[in-house]
C-alpha positions as CSV (number, residue, x, y, z in Angstrom):
1,M,-2.3,186.4,87.7
2,Q,-0.2,189.4,88.6
3,I,-1.4,192.4,91.0
4,K,0.3,195.5,90.5
5,A,-0.2,199.1,91.6
6,M,-0.7,201.6,88.5
7,R,1.6,204.4,90.4
8,D,4.3,201.8,90.8
9,V,4.5,200.2,87.0
10,F,4.6,204.1,85.8
11,L,7.2,205.5,88.4
12,Q,9.2,202.4,87.8
13,S,9.2,202.8,84.1
14,L,9.9,206.6,84.9
15,Y,12.8,205.9,87.0
16,E,14.5,203.9,84.0
17,Q,13.9,206.8,81.5
18,M,15.4,209.1,83.9
19,E,18.8,207.1,83.3
20,T,19.1,208.5,79.9
21,N,16.7,211.4,79.7
22,E,18.2,214.1,81.9
23,E,15.4,216.4,81.0
24,I,13.1,214.9,83.3
25,F,12.1,216.1,86.9
26,F,9.8,214.5,89.5
27,V,8.3,216.9,92.1
28,A,6.3,215.8,94.8
29,A,4.0,216.9,98.1
30,D,5.3,214.9,100.4
31,F,4.0,211.7,99.3
32,G,6.0,209.0,98.7
33,S,6.4,205.3,97.1
34,P,9.5,203.0,97.7
35,I,10.4,203.6,93.6
36,L,10.6,207.1,94.7
37,D,12.9,206.6,97.3
38,K,15.3,205.3,94.2
39,V,14.7,208.7,92.3
40,R,15.7,211.0,95.0
41,A,19.1,208.7,95.7
42,D,19.6,208.0,92.4
43,Y,18.9,211.3,90.8
44,P,18.7,214.1,93.8
45,T,19.0,216.9,91.2
46,R,16.3,216.2,89.4
47,F,13.6,215.0,92.2
48,I,11.8,218.1,94.6
49,N,9.6,217.4,97.7
50,V,7.6,220.9,98.0
51,G,6.3,219.4,101.3
52,I,2.4,219.3,101.5
53,A,2.0,222.1,99.8
54,E,0.4,221.4,96.3
55,Q,-0.2,225.3,95.1
56,N,3.6,225.3,95.4
57,L,3.3,222.2,93.6
58,V,2.2,223.7,90.5
59,N,4.2,227.1,90.6
60,V,7.5,224.7,91.3
61,A,6.6,222.8,88.2
62,T,5.4,224.9,85.7
63,G,8.6,226.9,86.4
64,L,10.9,224.0,85.3
65,A,8.7,223.3,82.5
66,L,8.8,226.5,80.9
67,E,12.6,226.0,80.9
68,G,12.1,223.2,79.1
69,F,11.8,220.2,81.4
70,T,9.7,217.4,81.3
71,V,8.0,217.4,84.6
72,Y,5.7,214.9,86.7
73,A,4.2,216.4,89.8
74,Y,2.9,214.0,92.4
75,A,0.3,213.9,94.9
76,I,-3.1,212.5,96.3
77,A,-5.7,212.8,93.6
78,P,-8.3,215.0,95.5
79,F,-5.6,217.3,96.7
80,I,-3.3,218.0,93.2
81,T,-6.5,218.6,91.3
82,M,-8.6,220.6,93.9
83,R,-6.8,222.0,96.2
84,C,-4.6,223.8,93.8
85,Y,-7.1,224.3,91.1
86,E,-6.7,228.1,90.2
87,Q,-2.5,227.2,89.7
88,I,-3.5,224.8,87.2
89,R,-5.9,226.8,85.2
90,V,-3.9,229.8,85.2
91,N,-0.5,228.9,85.3
92,V,-0.9,225.8,83.1
93,A,-3.8,225.6,81.1
94,I,-4.0,229.3,80.0
95,L,0.0,229.4,79.8
96,S,0.4,226.4,77.7
97,Q,-1.8,227.4,75.2
98,V,1.0,229.9,73.9
99,R,4.1,228.6,75.8
100,P,4.5,225.1,75.2
101,M,5.5,222.6,78.3
102,N,5.4,219.1,79.0
103,I,3.6,218.6,82.6
104,N,2.2,215.8,83.9
105,F,0.0,215.7,87.0
106,I,-0.1,212.3,88.5
107,G,-3.1,212.0,91.2
108,V,-3.2,208.9,93.5
109,G,-6.5,207.8,94.8
110,A,-9.2,208.0,92.0
111,G,-12.9,207.7,92.6
112,V,-13.2,206.3,96.3
113,S,-10.1,204.0,96.0
114,Y,-9.2,205.9,99.3
115,S,-12.6,204.4,100.5
116,M,-12.1,203.9,104.3
117,S,-10.7,208.0,104.5
118,G,-13.9,209.6,104.1
119,P,-15.3,212.3,101.7
120,T,-12.2,214.0,102.4
121,H,-10.0,211.6,100.6
122,H,-12.6,210.5,98.0
123,C,-12.2,212.2,94.0
124,L,-15.3,212.1,92.8
125,E,-14.8,215.7,91.0
126,D,-11.5,215.2,89.3
127,L,-12.8,214.2,86.0
128,S,-15.2,216.7,85.3
129,I,-13.0,219.9,86.5
130,M,-10.0,218.6,84.9
131,N,-12.0,217.5,81.8
132,T,-13.5,221.5,81.7
133,L,-9.7,222.8,81.5
134,P,-8.6,223.5,77.7
135,N,-5.1,221.9,76.5
136,M,-5.0,219.6,79.2
137,E,-5.6,215.6,78.2
138,V,-6.8,213.3,81.0
139,F,-5.6,210.0,81.2
140,S,-7.6,207.3,83.2
141,P,-6.6,203.7,83.1
142,A,-8.3,200.5,84.0
143,D,-5.2,198.6,84.6
144,Y,-1.5,198.7,85.2
145,M,-0.2,197.5,82.0
146,T,-2.2,200.5,80.3
147,A,-0.5,203.1,82.9
148,E,2.8,201.7,81.9
149,A,2.5,201.9,78.2
150,Y,1.5,205.9,79.2
151,V,5.1,206.6,79.8
152,K,6.3,207.2,76.3
153,R,3.1,209.1,75.8
154,S,3.9,211.6,79.0
155,L,7.3,212.2,77.2
156,D,6.5,212.5,74.0
157,I,3.3,214.6,73.8
158,K,4.4,218.3,74.7
159,Q,1.2,219.5,76.4
160,P,-0.5,219.3,80.4
161,K,-1.9,215.9,81.1
162,Y,-3.7,214.9,84.1
163,I,-2.7,211.2,85.2
164,R,-5.9,209.5,87.4
165,F,-4.1,206.6,89.3
166,D,-6.2,203.9,91.3
167,A,-4.5,203.8,94.8
168,K,-5.2,200.1,94.8
169,P,-3.1,197.1,92.9
170,M,-5.3,195.4,90.5
171,I,-4.7,192.8,87.4
172,S,-4.2,193.7,83.9
173,I,-7.3,193.4,81.9
174,K,-5.6,192.4,78.9
175,E,-1.9,192.2,78.0
176,T,-1.8,194.6,74.7
177,I,-0.3,198.1,74.6
178,N,-2.9,200.3,74.2
179,D,-3.4,202.3,70.7
180,F,-3.4,206.0,72.6
181,E,-4.0,208.1,69.7
182,K,-7.6,205.5,69.7
183,G,-7.8,206.6,73.0
184,F,-10.2,203.5,74.1
185,R,-10.2,199.6,73.5
186,V,-12.9,197.2,72.8
187,L,-13.0,194.3,75.7
188,Q,-16.0,192.3,74.3
189,D,-18.2,192.5,71.3
190,G,-21.5,192.7,71.6
191,K,-24.8,193.8,69.4
192,K,-27.5,196.1,71.0
193,V,-25.8,197.4,74.2
194,A,-22.9,199.0,74.9
195,I,-21.3,200.2,78.4
196,I,-18.2,202.6,78.2
197,S,-16.6,203.0,81.5
198,T,-13.1,204.2,82.7
199,G,-10.9,203.6,85.9
200,Y,-11.7,201.2,88.5
201,I,-15.3,200.8,87.1
202,T,-13.9,198.8,84.0
203,Q,-12.6,196.1,86.2
204,K,-15.4,196.0,88.0
205,T,-18.0,196.0,85.3
206,F,-15.8,193.8,82.9
207,E,-16.5,190.8,85.4
208,I,-20.2,191.3,85.3
209,V,-20.6,191.8,81.2
210,K,-19.1,188.5,80.7
211,A,-22.5,186.8,81.3
212,Y,-24.1,189.5,78.6
213,D,-24.2,190.2,74.7
214,I,-22.6,193.7,75.7
215,H,-20.2,195.6,73.5
216,M,-17.8,196.6,76.6
217,I,-15.7,199.6,76.1
218,D,-12.8,201.1,78.3
219,L,-12.2,204.5,77.8
220,Y,-9.0,205.7,79.0
221,I,-8.0,208.6,77.6
222,I,-11.5,210.9,78.3
223,N,-11.1,214.2,76.4
224,N,-8.8,213.3,73.6
225,Y,-10.0,209.9,72.0
226,D,-11.0,209.6,68.3
227,K,-14.5,210.3,68.2
228,N,-14.6,209.1,64.5
229,L,-13.4,205.6,65.3
230,L,-15.7,205.2,68.7
231,Q,-19.1,206.6,66.0
232,K,-18.2,203.6,63.8
233,E,-17.6,200.9,66.9
234,L,-21.0,201.8,68.1
235,D,-22.8,202.2,64.7
236,S,-24.7,199.2,65.4
237,V,-25.3,199.6,69.5
238,E,-29.1,200.6,70.2
239,T,-28.1,201.5,74.0
240,I,-25.1,203.1,75.7
241,I,-24.6,202.8,79.2
242,T,-21.9,204.9,81.0
243,I,-20.4,203.9,84.4
244,E,-17.7,206.1,86.2
245,E,-16.8,206.3,89.5
246,G,-17.5,209.8,89.6
247,F,-20.7,212.5,90.0
248,K,-23.0,211.7,87.4
249,N,-24.1,214.4,84.8
250,C,-21.3,216.9,86.0
251,G,-19.1,217.2,83.2
252,G,-17.2,213.6,83.5
253,L,-17.1,210.7,81.1
254,D,-20.9,210.8,80.5
255,A,-20.6,214.5,79.5
256,M,-18.4,213.5,76.4
257,I,-20.4,210.4,75.3
258,N,-24.1,212.4,75.3
259,S,-22.4,215.1,73.4
260,H,-21.6,212.7,70.5
261,F,-24.4,210.4,70.9
262,K,-27.5,211.8,72.5
263,K,-29.1,212.4,69.2
264,S,-28.8,209.0,68.1
265,K,-28.4,206.5,70.6
266,K,-30.6,205.9,74.2
267,I,-28.0,206.7,76.7
268,I,-28.2,205.5,80.5
269,N,-25.7,207.3,83.0
270,L,-24.7,205.8,85.8
271,G,-22.3,207.2,88.8
272,F,-22.7,208.8,92.3
273,E,-25.5,211.2,92.9
274,K,-24.5,215.0,93.6
275,K,-23.9,214.0,97.5
276,Y,-20.7,213.1,99.8
277,T,-20.7,209.7,101.5
278,F,-19.9,209.8,105.4
279,E,-20.5,206.1,106.0
280,I,-17.3,204.0,106.5
281,G,-16.6,201.1,104.5
282,D,-14.9,199.2,101.6
283,R,-15.2,199.9,98.0
284,E,-18.3,198.1,97.3
285,F,-20.1,199.6,100.3
286,I,-19.8,202.9,99.1
287,H,-21.2,201.8,95.7
288,E,-23.9,200.5,97.0
289,K,-24.9,203.2,98.8
290,N,-25.1,205.4,95.6
291,G,-26.6,203.1,93.2
292,I,-23.6,201.5,91.2
293,G,-22.8,198.6,93.3
294,K,-23.0,195.0,91.3
295,N,-26.3,194.2,92.0
296,D,-27.3,198.0,90.7
297,I,-25.2,197.5,87.6
298,I,-26.9,193.9,87.3
299,N,-30.4,194.8,87.8
300,I,-30.2,197.6,84.8
301,I,-28.6,195.3,82.4
302,N,-31.5,192.6,83.0
303,N,-34.1,195.7,82.6
304,E,-32.4,196.9,79.3
305,F,-32.3,193.7,77.9
306,N,-36.0,192.6,78.7
307,T,-37.3,196.1,77.1
308,I,-34.7,195.6,73.8
């Protein structure tokens, strides 16, 4: 079973596209990878490193996008979303409503994938704040094959996108190309209880639910999925559990599900409480400190089955 980083397979596929598509520009905020070394060497006129200056990254990327180029702006996830949020809001979200532009913000380090770096590098707010912006598609893959498949959509869909990648290499859950118009995939069929998750949490939860009769859904486009299809998928379900590696009840994944199903289903929202974690440890340690450790999830599932 192969283990790969989402960003590596995405950037490799994008590098291959740059050979025939001269409209692609790549802009980085002094954040590299081995594949970007090839991009810089082979396409030096279409690679720009603006330095540790994410606000300027957005400004430069916007200018290129307004000239008709397809632009990829690349930085660490908390910095590309929060350090320059006003630039994204004004230059991209607002302006793209009247001037079409294809600009793709790639943030690496979703959730607490930089677990040992502390709260400055934990990215728990990005789902909420990027989801708040009109005209911005939010893509949150759970594995590298989903990330790789999204390259084509990122080229074809002429609108701003936030591409949220985990920092850690992981396996691919399913060897199928996903339907991005649908925006979600069913990983396991179940009857009474459904779990909806995104990103790394899908990988973690999928291993847990194999022991249960649970309908497991990976929502990889947070704000642009087919709501009617998801409604049909959940018709027979009585309880929905949402799990995300972000602050719960703050406008992220759970907000989308709650707004569509709160009148017809019992919903349990799991995620981080609104506090930062200063203790240093691995990812599961941080999850346990915030009520979404493996045993926490198992206990909640068991309790739900006992009450059905």
